[in-house]
C-alpha positions as CSV (number, residue, x, y, z in Angstrom):
1,X,4.5,-50.2,34.8
2,X,5.1,-46.9,36.6
3,X,6.7,-46.6,39.9
4,X,3.4,-45.5,41.6
5,X,1.4,-48.2,40.5
6,X,4.1,-50.4,42.5
7,X,4.1,-48.9,45.0
8,X,0.3,-50.2,45.9
9,X,1.5,-53.6,45.7
10,X,0.1,-54.2,49.6
11,X,2.4,-56.7,51.2
12,X,0.2,-59.9,50.1
13,X,0.6,-59.9,46.7
14,X,4.3,-58.9,47.2
15,X,4.2,-62.7,49.7
16,X,2.6,-64.2,46.8
17,X,5.6,-63.4,43.7
18,X,8.6,-65.9,43.0
19,X,11.5,-65.1,44.9
20,X,13.2,-64.0,41.8
21,X,10.5,-61.4,40.9
22,X,10.7,-60.3,45.0
23,X,14.3,-59.5,43.8
24,X,13.7,-57.6,41.0
25,X,11.1,-55.5,42.5
26,X,13.2,-54.5,45.4
27,X,16.0,-54.1,43.3
28,X,13.7,-51.4,41.3
29,X,12.7,-49.7,44.6
30,X,16.5,-49.1,45.4
31,X,17.5,-48.0,41.8
32,X,14.4,-45.3,41.8
33,X,15.6,-44.0,44.8
34,X,19.5,-43.6,44.1
35,X,17.5,-41.9,41.1
36,X,15.5,-39.6,43.0
37,X,18.9,-38.8,45.3
38,X,21.5,-38.0,42.9
39,X,18.4,-35.9,40.8
40,X,17.9,-33.8,43.9
41,X,21.5,-33.9,44.4
42,X,21.9,-32.4,40.9
43,X,19.3,-29.9,40.8
44,X,21.1,-28.6,44.2
45,X,24.3,-28.6,42.5
46,X,22.9,-26.7,39.5
47,X,22.2,-24.4,42.1
48,X,25.0,-23.8,43.9
49,X,27.1,-23.4,40.5
50,X,24.6,-20.9,39.6
51,X,25.8,-19.0,42.9
52,X,29.1,-19.6,42.6
53,X,28.9,-18.0,38.9
54,X,27.1,-14.8,39.7
55,X,29.9,-14.4,42.8
56,X,32.7,-14.8,40.3
57,X,30.8,-12.0,37.8
58,X,30.7,-9.7,40.5
59,X,34.1,-10.3,41.9
60,X,35.2,-10.1,38.0
61,X,32.8,-6.7,37.5
62,X,34.8,-5.2,41.0
63,X,38.2,-6.1,40.2
64,X,38.0,-3.7,36.5
65,X,36.3,-1.2,38.6
66,X,39.3,-1.3,41.0
67,X,41.7,-1.0,38.4
68,X,40.6,1.8,36.4
69,X,40.5,3.2,39.6
70,X,43.8,2.2,40.4
71,X,45.4,3.8,36.8
72,X,43.5,7.0,37.3
73,X,45.3,7.0,40.8
74,X,48.9,6.7,40.3
75,X,49.9,6.5,36.7
76,X,53.8,5.7,37.7
77,X,53.1,2.3,38.3
78,X,52.4,1.7,35.0
79,X,55.7,3.4,34.0
80,X,58.9,1.3,33.1
81,X,62.5,2.6,32.3
82,X,65.3,1.0,30.3
83,X,68.7,2.4,30.2
84,X,70.6,2.1,27.1
85,X,73.9,2.7,26.1
86,X,74.8,4.9,22.6
87,X,78.3,2.6,22.4
88,X,79.0,5.6,19.7
89,X,79.1,8.6,22.2
90,X,79.8,6.0,25.1
91,X,76.8,7.5,26.2
92,X,74.4,6.1,28.6
93,X,70.4,7.5,27.9
94,X,67.2,6.1,30.6
95,X,64.0,5.6,28.5
96,X,61.0,5.8,30.7
97,X,57.7,4.7,28.7
98,X,54.1,4.4,29.7
99,X,50.7,3.9,27.2
100,X,50.5,7.6,26.6
101,X,54.4,8.5,26.1
102,X,58.0,8.3,25.8
103,X,60.5,10.3,27.4
104,X,64.4,10.1,27.1
105,X,66.8,11.3,29.6
106,X,70.4,11.9,28.9
107,X,72.6,10.7,31.9
108,X,75.7,11.0,30.9
109,X,79.6,9.7,29.7
110,X,80.7,6.6,30.7
111,X,82.9,8.5,32.5
112,X,81.2,11.1,34.0
113,X,79.0,8.1,35.3
114,X,81.5,6.2,36.5
115,X,82.9,9.2,38.5
116,X,78.8,9.9,40.0
117,X,78.4,6.9,41.1
118,X,82.3,6.5,42.4
119,X,81.3,6.6,46.1
120,X,78.3,4.1,45.7
121,X,80.5,0.8,44.3
122,X,84.2,0.0,44.8
123,X,86.9,0.5,41.5
124,X,87.1,-3.4,41.2
125,X,82.9,-3.1,40.0
126,X,83.9,-0.9,37.3
127,X,86.2,-3.3,35.9
128,X,83.7,-4.9,32.9
129,X,81.7,-1.0,33.6
130,X,79.5,-0.6,30.8
131,X,76.3,-3.5,31.6
132,X,77.2,-3.5,35.5
133,X,76.7,0.6,34.8
134,X,73.4,-0.3,32.9
135,X,72.0,-3.0,35.4
136,X,73.1,-0.1,38.2
137,X,71.7,2.8,36.7
138,X,68.2,1.0,36.3
139,X,68.4,0.3,39.7
140,X,69.2,3.6,40.6
141,X,66.6,4.9,38.1
142,X,63.8,2.6,39.4
143,X,64.6,3.7,43.1
144,X,64.0,7.2,42.9
145,X,61.7,7.2,39.9
146,X,58.5,8.0,41.8
147,X,60.9,11.4,42.8
148,X,62.3,11.9,39.2
149,X,59.3,11.9,36.6
150,X,55.3,13.2,37.3
151,X,52.9,13.0,34.7
152,X,50.1,15.7,33.6
153,X,46.6,15.1,32.8
154,X,47.1,13.0,29.8
155,X,49.4,10.4,31.7
156,X,52.2,12.7,29.6
157,X,56.0,11.9,30.9
158,X,57.5,14.5,32.4
159,X,60.8,15.4,34.3
160,X,61.1,16.6,37.8
161,X,64.4,15.9,38.1
162,X,66.5,15.8,34.2
163,X,70.3,15.8,36.0
164,X,72.5,12.7,36.8
165,X,73.8,15.2,40.1
166,X,70.2,15.0,41.1
167,X,69.1,12.0,40.3
168,X,73.2,10.5,42.3
169,X,71.8,12.5,45.2
170,X,68.0,11.2,45.3
171,X,69.7,7.7,45.6
172,X,72.0,8.5,48.2
173,X,68.8,10.1,50.1
174,X,67.2,6.8,49.8
175,X,70.0,4.8,52.0
176,X,69.1,2.0,49.1
177,X,72.8,1.7,48.5
178,X,75.1,-0.8,50.0
179,X,78.3,0.3,49.6
180,X,80.0,3.9,50.4
181,X,83.8,4.7,50.0
182,X,85.5,8.3,50.7
183,X,88.0,9.7,48.4
184,X,90.7,11.4,49.4
């Protein structure tokens, strides 16, 4: 028996049923209504999910396009720098690297770097200075990197400035140092 036939039951027929039959019929009607309601809700949810998936897909495509533009506009955003110490010669080198090229910049020996950076640091800071210098040189180079390197059309790194003296001058101009000493 389907719902259409059950709906056609007249009030008289319904009244003539036994109590447990009436209860069963009423339970069926309620269950049928719940099923319809849930089915409609499921269909609405499917439509919403489809809309959300479509919006998500559009946003992901837009994000990819924007990322392509960012990469083509500012290649220096994706250039990393690392400072290393050559212990054999007690000298420091900065390595710039991006997806297309890698360039090394000789910064100088330990003594010349300590002398060049002396105005920005107290003498005590240079005591255990190898790791300290590497960390500080990395900070200084990161501060002035945009003024220090450039990229050609092939995204290869070239230097605008390649002397420690120039790097220190750019750092002094940046004003991002937090100590200054004047020696007589």
